[in-house]
N, C-alpha and C positions, 0 to 999 in steps of 0.2 A: 504494500500500500504506500503510495507516494505521500509525502508530508503535506503537499498542497491540496490533497483530495480529502474531503470529509465524507466518510461512508454513510450510507443511508440505512444500513442494516448489517446484520451478521449472520452467517450461515451456521446453523446449529450442527454440532458434531453428531455423527451417527454411530451408534455402537455396532451396527450391522454392515455399514458401508463406509469406506474411507476415501473413495474416489468417485467423482461424479462426471458424467458425460453430458454434452448438450442435450437438452430435452428431458433429463432426469428431473423428477419431482424433488424439491428440497424444502426445508423449513427455515424461514428467515425471521430473526428477531428485529422488528422495526422500531422506530422511535417510540418511546414510551414503554417498551418491554424491559423487564428486569432479567438479566442473565448473570451466570457465574463466570468469572474470568480469573486467570492466574496472574499474580503480581510478579513484576520483575524488580521490585524494590519496595521501599516504604511508601504507603498511601494512607491518607487521612480521609475519613468519611466527609463527604461534602465537596471534595476536590474534583475538578475535572481530571479525566485520565486520557492517556494516549497510548497507542501501541508501540512496542519496541521489539527488538530481537526477531525481525522478519515477520512481525505480526502475530507472534505467539504469546506474548505477555504484555501487561499494561503497567504503566508507572504514572505518578502524578504528572499532570500536564506541564510541559516545559516549553517546547518549541514546535512540536509537530501538530497535526490536526487533532483537536479535542474530539473524543469519541463518546463521551458520556460522563456521568457523575458517579463516583464511588459512594456506595451506601454503607460501607464497612471500613474499619481500620485494618491495616496490615503492617506489621512491624518488620517483615522480612520478605525476601523473594520466595516464590512458591506457595504463597497463601492464596486460597480461593476467596474472592470477594464478590458481593453482589454489585452490579453496575446498572444504572438507569440509562438505557441506550438513547443516544441522540440529544441529550441534555447537556448544557455547559453552565458551569457556575460563573 
């Protein structure tokens, strides 16, 4: 994901399928959805978050595209937090 692009939603991971082809049905979390994401560092509830690490983890918003608001605190990398998609503080 490029830093200049603000996503409109996130593809939910599937336990049954890890690759998708054009035309496959997928489930997408749109703005206003609450999803669980893994942190790549410390995050405080209420902070805007952004993706890092090739789009696999989130951190407190610094310079990239803000993707949502953290609803939980995380003291370290690897913590699952709830994120309100498409909202920015």
